[in-house]
Structures are given as C-alpha cells and as structure tokens.
ROTI-593782 format. One record per residue (C-alpha): residue number from 1; chain; x, y, z. Coordinates in Angstrom, 3 decimals, decimal comma. Layout:
% residues N
+-----+---+----------+----------+----------+
|   k | c |        X |        Y |        Z |
+-----+---+----------+----------+----------+
| NUM | A |        X |        Y |        Z |
...
+-----+---+----------+----------+----------+
This chain:
% residues 349
+-----+---+----------+----------+----------+
|   k | c |        X |        Y |        Z |
+-----+---+----------+----------+----------+
|   1 | A |  209,469 |   24,417 |   59,210 |
|   2 | A |  212,479 |   24,895 |   61,502 |
|   3 | A |  212,724 |   28,648 |   61,161 |
|   4 | A |  215,838 |   29,353 |   63,208 |
|   5 | A |  218,343 |   26,533 |   63,012 |
|   6 | A |  220,874 |   28,436 |   65,111 |
|   7 | A |  218,532 |   28,201 |   68,096 |
|   8 | A |  217,992 |   24,457 |   67,698 |
|   9 | A |  221,055 |   23,693 |   69,842 |
|  10 | A |  219,159 |   24,788 |   72,947 |
|  11 | A |  216,011 |   22,833 |   72,105 |
|  12 | A |  215,267 |   19,445 |   73,574 |
|  13 | A |  212,909 |   17,001 |   71,859 |
|  14 | A |  211,561 |   13,752 |   73,282 |
|  15 | A |  211,194 |   11,010 |   70,657 |
|  16 | A |  209,404 |    7,885 |   71,835 |
|  17 | A |  209,983 |    4,714 |   69,850 |
|  18 | A |  213,411 |    6,071 |   68,924 |
|  19 | A |  214,857 |    2,643 |   68,045 |
|  20 | A |  211,953 |    1,950 |   65,712 |
|  21 | A |  212,021 |    2,550 |   61,970 |
|  22 | A |  210,570 |    6,062 |   61,769 |
|  23 | A |  211,786 |    7,001 |   65,254 |
|  24 | A |  215,386 |    6,260 |   64,323 |
|  25 | A |  215,207 |    8,343 |   61,158 |
|  26 | A |  213,493 |   11,247 |   62,928 |
|  27 | A |  215,965 |   11,245 |   65,828 |
|  28 | A |  218,872 |   11,148 |   63,355 |
|  29 | A |  217,488 |   14,116 |   61,456 |
|  30 | A |  216,870 |   16,151 |   64,615 |
|  31 | A |  220,418 |   15,482 |   65,803 |
|  32 | A |  221,724 |   16,510 |   62,393 |
|  33 | A |  219,829 |   19,808 |   62,661 |
|  34 | A |  221,305 |   20,436 |   66,113 |
|  35 | A |  218,614 |   19,483 |   68,621 |
|  36 | A |  219,150 |   17,614 |   71,829 |
|  37 | A |  217,168 |   14,372 |   71,581 |
|  38 | A |  215,968 |   12,237 |   74,464 |
|  39 | A |  214,907 |    8,835 |   73,172 |
|  40 | A |  212,603 |    6,268 |   74,751 |
|  41 | A |  212,065 |    2,705 |   73,527 |
|  42 | A |  211,087 |   -0,557 |   75,204 |
|  43 | A |  213,151 |   -2,578 |   72,667 |
|  44 | A |  210,480 |   -5,276 |   72,469 |
|  45 | A |  210,846 |   -8,376 |   70,315 |
|  46 | A |  207,818 |   -7,886 |   68,039 |
|  47 | A |  210,411 |   -8,139 |   65,258 |
|  48 | A |  214,142 |   -8,909 |   65,268 |
|  49 | A |  215,664 |   -6,860 |   68,082 |
|  50 | A |  219,058 |   -6,848 |   66,345 |
|  51 | A |  217,975 |   -4,190 |   63,877 |
|  52 | A |  216,615 |   -2,046 |   66,713 |
|  53 | A |  219,911 |   -2,388 |   68,561 |
|  54 | A |  221,829 |   -1,439 |   65,419 |
|  55 | A |  219,701 |    1,681 |   64,908 |
|  56 | A |  220,126 |    2,623 |   68,570 |
|  57 | A |  223,868 |    2,109 |   68,384 |
|  58 | A |  224,116 |    4,652 |   65,578 |
|  59 | A |  222,095 |    7,216 |   67,550 |
|  60 | A |  224,234 |    6,717 |   70,650 |
|  61 | A |  227,308 |    7,845 |   68,751 |
|  62 | A |  225,972 |   11,411 |   69,028 |
|  63 | A |  226,665 |   13,188 |   72,332 |
|  64 | A |  223,388 |   15,135 |   72,104 |
|  65 | A |  221,384 |   11,918 |   72,278 |
|  66 | A |  220,379 |   10,223 |   75,526 |
|  67 | A |  218,399 |    7,004 |   75,831 |
|  68 | A |  216,010 |    5,409 |   78,315 |
|  69 | A |  214,809 |    1,850 |   77,892 |
|  70 | A |  211,192 |    1,992 |   79,039 |
|  71 | A |  207,716 |    1,469 |   77,674 |
|  72 | A |  205,093 |    4,186 |   77,974 |
|  73 | A |  203,074 |    1,847 |   80,192 |
|  74 | A |  205,676 |    2,496 |   82,926 |
|  75 | A |  204,054 |    5,611 |   84,339 |
|  76 | A |  206,451 |    6,248 |   87,223 |
|  77 | A |  209,542 |    6,025 |   85,004 |
|  78 | A |  207,920 |    8,241 |   82,385 |
|  79 | A |  207,146 |   10,858 |   85,027 |
|  80 | A |  210,737 |   10,684 |   86,258 |
|  81 | A |  212,140 |   11,268 |   82,767 |
|  82 | A |  209,885 |   14,284 |   82,263 |
|  83 | A |  210,930 |   15,693 |   85,647 |
|  84 | A |  214,629 |   15,259 |   84,886 |
|  85 | A |  214,354 |   16,888 |   81,446 |
|  86 | A |  211,962 |   19,731 |   82,163 |
|  87 | A |  211,200 |   21,359 |   79,865 |
|  88 | A |  210,865 |   19,447 |   76,601 |
|  89 | A |  210,291 |   21,881 |   73,756 |
|  90 | A |  208,275 |   19,246 |   71,922 |
|  91 | A |  207,372 |   15,580 |   72,200 |
|  92 | A |  207,021 |   13,261 |   69,198 |
|  93 | A |  205,293 |    9,990 |   70,021 |
|  94 | A |  206,250 |    7,178 |   67,647 |
|  95 | A |  206,025 |    4,415 |   70,256 |
|  96 | A |  203,257 |    1,916 |   69,591 |
|  97 | A |  202,519 |   -1,725 |   69,107 |
|  98 | A |  202,509 |   -1,884 |   65,325 |
|  99 | A |  201,014 |   -4,300 |   62,818 |
| 100 | A |  197,485 |   -4,931 |   61,609 |
| 101 | A |  197,533 |   -8,728 |   61,470 |
| 102 | A |  199,314 |   -9,160 |   64,814 |
| 103 | A |  196,413 |   -7,349 |   66,483 |
| 104 | A |  194,231 |  -10,330 |   65,580 |
| 105 | A |  196,289 |  -12,671 |   67,759 |
| 106 | A |  197,619 |  -10,437 |   70,558 |
| 107 | A |  195,092 |   -7,650 |   71,189 |
| 108 | A |  196,310 |   -6,918 |   74,723 |
| 109 | A |  199,677 |   -5,734 |   73,392 |
| 110 | A |  197,765 |   -2,957 |   71,615 |
| 111 | A |  195,663 |   -1,874 |   74,574 |
| 112 | A |  198,729 |   -1,790 |   76,830 |
| 113 | A |  201,065 |    0,144 |   74,526 |
| 114 | A |  198,696 |    2,186 |   72,385 |
| 115 | A |  196,013 |    3,102 |   74,933 |
| 116 | A |  197,459 |    2,877 |   78,463 |
| 117 | A |  200,846 |    4,090 |   77,279 |
| 118 | A |  199,367 |    6,970 |   75,324 |
| 119 | A |  197,269 |    8,313 |   78,188 |
| 120 | A |  200,378 |    8,176 |   80,393 |
| 121 | A |  202,178 |   10,309 |   77,814 |
| 122 | A |  199,280 |   12,749 |   77,566 |
| 123 | A |  199,298 |   13,149 |   81,340 |
| 124 | A |  203,041 |   13,712 |   81,395 |
| 125 | A |  202,773 |   16,342 |   78,644 |
| 126 | A |  199,898 |   18,061 |   80,453 |
| 127 | A |  201,756 |   18,177 |   83,758 |
| 128 | A |  204,931 |   19,491 |   82,107 |
| 129 | A |  203,021 |   22,012 |   79,958 |
| 130 | A |  204,757 |   20,752 |   76,807 |
| 131 | A |  204,510 |   23,265 |   73,988 |
| 132 | A |  203,654 |   20,743 |   71,262 |
| 133 | A |  202,845 |   17,029 |   71,217 |
| 134 | A |  202,976 |   15,320 |   67,842 |
| 135 | A |  201,907 |   11,688 |   67,571 |
| 136 | A |  201,793 |    9,002 |   64,934 |
| 137 | A |  198,391 |    7,926 |   63,783 |
| 138 | A |  197,883 |    5,788 |   60,680 |
| 139 | A |  196,177 |    5,622 |   57,313 |
| 140 | A |  194,489 |    2,496 |   58,672 |
| 141 | A |  192,013 |    4,704 |   60,580 |
| 142 | A |  190,191 |    5,295 |   57,286 |
| 143 | A |  189,057 |    1,666 |   57,471 |
| 144 | A |  186,085 |    0,867 |   55,288 |
| 145 | A |  186,035 |    4,372 |   53,792 |
| 146 | A |  186,481 |    4,050 |   50,018 |
| 147 | A |  186,360 |    7,754 |   49,078 |
| 148 | A |  189,736 |    8,452 |   47,490 |
| 149 | A |  192,005 |   10,194 |   48,160 |
| 150 | A |  191,669 |    9,886 |   51,937 |
| 151 | A |  190,962 |   13,349 |   53,346 |
| 152 | A |  191,452 |   14,340 |   56,992 |
| 153 | A |  188,286 |   16,426 |   56,760 |
| 154 | A |  186,173 |   13,337 |   56,092 |
| 155 | A |  184,915 |   11,099 |   58,931 |
| 156 | A |  187,022 |    8,020 |   59,738 |
| 157 | A |  184,811 |    6,100 |   62,124 |
| 158 | A |  184,868 |    2,516 |   60,845 |
| 159 | A |  188,306 |    0,950 |   61,493 |
| 160 | A |  188,786 |   -2,627 |   60,280 |
| 161 | A |  191,376 |   -3,788 |   62,831 |
| 162 | A |  192,077 |   -3,286 |   66,520 |
| 163 | A |  195,362 |   -1,617 |   65,582 |
| 164 | A |  193,438 |    0,956 |   63,546 |
| 165 | A |  190,918 |    1,382 |   66,363 |
| 166 | A |  193,691 |    2,177 |   68,856 |
| 167 | A |  195,112 |    4,785 |   66,480 |
| 168 | A |  191,686 |    6,381 |   66,097 |
| 169 | A |  191,340 |    6,275 |   69,884 |
| 170 | A |  194,661 |    8,126 |   70,180 |
| 171 | A |  193,253 |   10,922 |   68,034 |
| 172 | A |  190,164 |   11,181 |   70,254 |
| 173 | A |  192,146 |   11,007 |   73,496 |
| 174 | A |  194,524 |   13,695 |   72,240 |
| 175 | A |  191,618 |   15,954 |   71,322 |
| 176 | A |  190,137 |   15,656 |   74,809 |
| 177 | A |  193,435 |   16,786 |   76,362 |
| 178 | A |  193,720 |   19,601 |   73,867 |
| 179 | A |  190,208 |   20,746 |   74,770 |
| 180 | A |  190,517 |   20,330 |   78,548 |
| 181 | A |  194,060 |   21,595 |   79,061 |
| 182 | A |  194,846 |   23,629 |   75,907 |
| 183 | A |  197,603 |   21,158 |   75,066 |
| 184 | A |  198,697 |   21,789 |   71,443 |
| 185 | A |  198,446 |   18,411 |   69,713 |
| 186 | A |  199,095 |   17,314 |   66,133 |
| 187 | A |  198,107 |   13,855 |   64,877 |
| 188 | A |  199,956 |   12,470 |   61,847 |
| 189 | A |  198,354 |    9,814 |   59,682 |
| 190 | A |  201,308 |    8,029 |   58,072 |
| 191 | A |  200,865 |    6,142 |   54,801 |
| 192 | A |  202,878 |    2,908 |   54,176 |
| 193 | A |  206,362 |    4,052 |   55,120 |
| 194 | A |  209,378 |    2,254 |   53,591 |
| 195 | A |  213,096 |    2,760 |   53,208 |
| 196 | A |  216,479 |    1,877 |   54,769 |
| 197 | A |  216,389 |    0,455 |   58,296 |
| 198 | A |  212,754 |   -0,554 |   57,730 |
| 199 | A |  210,776 |   -3,104 |   59,687 |
| 200 | A |  211,341 |   -6,720 |   58,605 |
| 201 | A |  207,600 |   -7,440 |   58,848 |
| 202 | A |  206,615 |   -4,734 |   56,345 |
| 203 | A |  206,013 |   -5,388 |   52,663 |
| 204 | A |  209,161 |   -4,048 |   51,003 |
| 205 | A |  211,558 |   -5,694 |   53,476 |
| 206 | A |  209,561 |   -8,922 |   53,623 |
| 207 | A |  209,374 |   -9,157 |   49,829 |
| 208 | A |  213,095 |   -8,449 |   49,399 |
| 209 | A |  213,984 |  -11,039 |   52,011 |
| 210 | A |  211,885 |  -13,733 |   50,401 |
| 211 | A |  213,149 |  -12,957 |   46,919 |
| 212 | A |  216,771 |  -13,241 |   48,071 |
| 213 | A |  216,073 |  -16,498 |   49,939 |
| 214 | A |  214,099 |  -18,021 |   47,069 |
| 215 | A |  210,990 |  -18,246 |   49,243 |
| 216 | A |  207,459 |  -17,579 |   47,949 |
| 217 | A |  205,775 |  -14,225 |   48,487 |
| 218 | A |  202,131 |  -14,275 |   49,522 |
| 219 | A |  200,403 |  -11,619 |   47,411 |
| 220 | A |  197,061 |  -10,787 |   48,999 |
| 221 | A |  193,878 |   -9,735 |   47,213 |
| 222 | A |  195,306 |  -11,555 |   44,173 |
| 223 | A |  197,733 |   -8,725 |   43,505 |
| 224 | A |  195,158 |   -5,942 |   43,389 |
| 225 | A |  196,312 |   -4,162 |   46,562 |
| 226 | A |  197,418 |   -0,539 |   46,251 |
| 227 | A |  199,338 |    1,432 |   48,833 |
| 228 | A |  200,492 |    5,045 |   49,028 |
| 229 | A |  204,130 |    4,049 |   49,581 |
| 230 | A |  205,969 |    6,938 |   51,244 |
| 231 | A |  209,741 |    7,077 |   51,566 |
| 232 | A |  210,870 |    7,534 |   55,150 |
| 233 | A |  212,838 |   10,733 |   54,476 |
| 234 | A |  209,646 |   12,348 |   53,174 |
| 235 | A |  207,791 |   11,302 |   56,338 |
| 236 | A |  210,549 |   12,775 |   58,507 |
| 237 | A |  210,583 |   16,013 |   56,516 |
| 238 | A |  206,869 |   16,463 |   57,171 |
| 239 | A |  207,276 |   15,836 |   60,899 |
| 240 | A |  210,275 |   18,163 |   61,255 |
| 241 | A |  208,489 |   20,985 |   59,475 |
| 242 | A |  205,548 |   20,682 |   61,852 |
| 243 | A |  207,483 |   20,599 |   65,129 |
| 244 | A |  207,609 |   24,366 |   65,561 |
| 245 | A |  204,117 |   24,842 |   64,120 |
| 246 | A |  201,876 |   23,932 |   67,069 |
| 247 | A |  198,212 |   24,103 |   66,109 |
| 248 | A |  195,905 |   26,899 |   67,174 |
| 249 | A |  192,121 |   26,806 |   67,541 |
| 250 | A |  190,199 |   27,074 |   64,295 |
| 251 | A |  188,094 |   30,264 |   64,676 |
| 252 | A |  185,615 |   29,078 |   62,032 |
| 253 | A |  185,097 |   25,611 |   63,530 |
| 254 | A |  181,359 |   24,887 |   63,516 |
| 255 | A |  179,805 |   22,766 |   66,274 |
| 256 | A |  176,802 |   22,130 |   64,019 |
| 257 | A |  179,025 |   20,817 |   61,241 |
| 258 | A |  182,262 |   19,757 |   62,955 |
| 259 | A |  185,428 |   19,380 |   60,913 |
| 260 | A |  187,273 |   16,179 |   62,044 |
| 261 | A |  190,701 |   17,623 |   61,177 |
| 262 | A |  190,526 |   20,836 |   63,230 |
| 263 | A |  188,844 |   22,047 |   66,402 |
| 264 | A |  187,930 |   24,881 |   68,702 |
| 265 | A |  190,932 |   23,535 |   70,656 |
| 266 | A |  194,605 |   23,659 |   69,543 |
| 267 | A |  194,331 |   20,352 |   67,684 |
| 268 | A |  195,130 |   19,308 |   64,124 |
| 269 | A |  195,269 |   16,189 |   61,965 |
| 270 | A |  197,389 |   15,754 |   58,836 |
| 271 | A |  198,022 |   13,017 |   56,311 |
| 272 | A |  201,674 |   12,397 |   55,434 |
| 273 | A |  201,866 |   10,331 |   52,282 |
| 274 | A |  203,249 |   10,312 |   48,766 |
| 275 | A |  199,885 |   11,163 |   47,188 |
| 276 | A |  200,320 |    8,416 |   44,584 |
| 277 | A |  199,070 |    4,853 |   45,243 |
| 278 | A |  201,167 |    2,047 |   43,755 |
| 279 | A |  200,105 |   -1,549 |   43,087 |
| 280 | A |  201,973 |   -4,147 |   45,134 |
| 281 | A |  202,877 |   -5,997 |   41,936 |
| 282 | A |  204,713 |   -2,883 |   40,739 |
| 283 | A |  206,742 |   -2,906 |   43,955 |
| 284 | A |  207,565 |   -6,590 |   43,539 |
| 285 | A |  208,687 |   -6,101 |   39,933 |
| 286 | A |  210,973 |   -3,214 |   40,930 |
| 287 | A |  212,468 |   -5,279 |   43,742 |
| 288 | A |  213,102 |   -8,136 |   41,301 |
| 289 | A |  214,865 |   -5,695 |   38,981 |
| 290 | A |  217,077 |   -4,146 |   41,683 |
| 291 | A |  217,868 |   -7,434 |   43,423 |
| 292 | A |  218,493 |   -9,277 |   40,153 |
| 293 | A |  216,309 |  -12,224 |   41,173 |
| 294 | A |  212,817 |  -13,382 |   40,253 |
| 295 | A |  210,095 |  -13,638 |   42,895 |
| 296 | A |  208,008 |  -16,748 |   43,512 |
| 297 | A |  204,411 |  -15,587 |   43,919 |
| 298 | A |  201,484 |  -17,148 |   45,765 |
| 299 | A |  198,268 |  -15,228 |   45,191 |
| 300 | A |  195,921 |  -15,135 |   48,179 |
| 301 | A |  192,547 |  -13,551 |   49,041 |
| 302 | A |  192,442 |  -10,318 |   51,033 |
| 303 | A |  193,143 |  -10,813 |   54,743 |
| 304 | A |  190,937 |   -9,766 |   57,675 |
| 305 | A |  191,718 |   -6,181 |   58,693 |
| 306 | A |  193,293 |   -5,240 |   55,351 |
| 307 | A |  191,999 |   -2,503 |   53,077 |
| 308 | A |  192,303 |   -2,717 |   49,297 |
| 309 | A |  193,867 |    0,688 |   48,722 |
| 310 | A |  195,280 |    3,771 |   50,434 |
| 311 | A |  195,767 |    7,194 |   48,895 |
| 312 | A |  196,655 |   10,344 |   50,860 |
| 313 | A |  195,285 |   13,813 |   50,264 |
| 314 | A |  198,173 |   15,992 |   51,493 |
| 315 | A |  196,807 |   19,414 |   50,532 |
| 316 | A |  196,555 |   20,608 |   54,143 |
| 317 | A |  200,153 |   19,677 |   54,943 |
| 318 | A |  201,344 |   21,362 |   51,784 |
| 319 | A |  199,387 |   24,511 |   52,638 |
| 320 | A |  200,680 |   24,610 |   56,238 |
| 321 | A |  204,386 |   23,854 |   55,802 |
| 322 | A |  204,986 |   23,530 |   52,057 |
| 323 | A |  205,364 |   19,757 |   52,237 |
| 324 | A |  205,793 |   17,867 |   48,967 |
| 325 | A |  207,159 |   14,314 |   48,748 |
| 326 | A |  210,354 |   14,212 |   46,719 |
| 327 | A |  211,359 |   10,533 |   46,468 |
| 328 | A |  209,739 |    8,416 |   43,752 |
| 329 | A |  208,934 |    4,745 |   44,296 |
| 330 | A |  211,690 |    3,832 |   41,828 |
| 331 | A |  214,357 |    5,876 |   43,619 |
| 332 | A |  213,102 |    4,924 |   47,082 |
| 333 | A |  213,175 |    1,190 |   46,393 |
| 334 | A |  216,624 |    1,500 |   44,822 |
| 335 | A |  217,905 |    3,170 |   48,007 |
| 336 | A |  216,179 |    0,533 |   50,123 |
| 337 | A |  217,754 |   -2,330 |   48,178 |
| 338 | A |  221,211 |   -0,755 |   48,432 |
| 339 | A |  220,773 |   -0,539 |   52,200 |
| 340 | A |  219,262 |   -4,042 |   52,473 |
| 341 | A |  222,204 |   -5,669 |   50,707 |
| 342 | A |  224,703 |   -3,657 |   52,734 |
| 343 | A |  222,950 |   -4,391 |   56,055 |
| 344 | A |  222,797 |   -8,128 |   55,487 |
| 345 | A |  226,419 |   -8,172 |   54,397 |
| 346 | A |  227,712 |   -6,126 |   57,343 |
| 347 | A |  225,366 |   -7,227 |   60,139 |
| 348 | A |  224,193 |  -10,692 |   59,180 |
| 349 | A |  227,342 |  -12,276 |   57,821 |
+-----+---+----------+----------+----------+
C-alpha cells in the first residue's frame, strides 16, 4: 500500500488509457492521494467519445494532471513523453482495445493497440529504467479453463477470443522484459468491472440503458451466465496498494515445475475480483428494482468467445497487500444507478 503519503507529492505516475473507465478512476484516486499524474489516451470512438471527454474534463480540473492525446502505437511520441517526464516513478498501463465480441469483427484494432502498443511501452519503460510497470490483463485469459475459482497459479493457455489472446500475450511479453532487463512488472487480471462512469458497451450500463428506453435485453446462455462483478473502487484500491510494491524474483521458483504467477525474474500476476460470482439475472433484477422499471428479456444462446462463468481467487493479493473487496453487488449497482440517472440528466439532456 502507499506507505508514505507525505512523499506522494513528489511522485509522478504515468496512467495510459486515462480517459477510459478504470483509467479515469485510478487517475482520480492518485490525484486525490497527492501524486502527479501524466495521462495518455487516444480518445478513440470504440464507444461514445462524449463520456471519455467528460471523464477527461474532470481530471483536467486538477493542476497535478497533464494529458497527451496519443495511442501507444505512436512510438516516437511515446518516447518523447518519457524523455520529457524522466523519471516516472511507476507506469500503469490501462490502454487497450477492449471488448471480446468486437475482436471478432475488427481483429487488427487489437493487434495494433494491444500488441504493437504494448511492446512500445515496454521499450519505453526499459529505456527509462522505470521502477515498476503495472498493466491490465483480464479474467478472459482463463478461457476454456473451468476450474473454479480461477487461480493465477494455474495455467491459462487456451483463450477463447483474440482479445483474451492479446492479454495473455501481454503477460508473456512483460515476462520476457522482466527476465531480460530486470524490469519489475505486475500483471493484473481484472474481473468484470462496473460502476459510475462505466463503459456503455458493458453489461450493467447496457442493461440499464435498455431498461430505461424500454428496449429488449439480450440475455446470453439463456440467463445462466455468472460473472465476478467487481466495483471499480475495489479495483482501484488493489492497483494503488500494489504501486509501491514492485515484485521481486521468487527464490523458490522451480524451472522443472514453473509457477505461472511468479518467476525467477521480478514478475508477478494477480487477480483483482470480488471473489463472488453473480448470475446476470440477479444483476438485471437489481437494476429493475433501482431503476423502477421492468426489463424486456430475450434469451439467447452463448456467444462465440464468451465463457459461462468467472470467479477470482484473490488470496495472493490479500496476502501481499491486504486487499479485500468492500462493495457488495447491491451497493455497487445502487451507486451505479444513481450516477447513471445523474449523468443522463446532466450530460444528455
């Protein structure tokens, strides 16, 4: 955890994807603590850019925040930003092309942002000798694994979508840099994040929107999907606690029986989730209750690239930094609905 908040005023953190859902919340929290935050975002139109601009506008009200509109694929601009801000105390990479289903129709967006962009960031961190790189991975890397709860010490080698494959590739690429250049790297497998300022294409926002507009909700796998819904403040708490805990080599790592979550290099993987899977129908019923409107449901088969359930084992994160999720699905959805109604009243007329 942040052990000396008084010293945070002199620390500078790079947050990529700062106008995104998690990036905005993390940057806000770091500014609240007292860090200087340099934010990068390409402001693409994968979903409504207005919500990204609104998030960014709130961040720009803080004098300790500076912003650069670039994608990680822009190597020369990325190198310039690192040179102008040397040194960054830590880098948190939340920039990526998101979405499982979109990867079925636009795969090149994923190779450009998630692979080319990520190696550019690794190179920049290596050259600048950054003290700690943290990066977002995803629960989707577990793919066809059905052993619950998902454990970072178990293999995750069978992704079911290109999006998941790029996130797994990020973990492997990061390990190679950690091994070759002793770059301390932490990969964070996020589990179904939701909350205020969320992405309009994600389940909670999409469901709320359709309920309010009287439009049908497509419920895949005939309502039997389960997700480890994790409130965004809990995700951010886990990330913040890890920033000043760069990994060290595992002295007991065994090359004959390699542990996927640790290494002989300064490399570590963690799950960040709520540790309690919830059926999608439960989420829909709570949204109906808080919005005061009934949903119209269309039950559909499971979609290509989807998994039936996610469930995070968070024991390692708890042991390392004392992380425990604190926001229940009931409280989290209530906060989300309050924000949703306020946002659409104040920003959407």
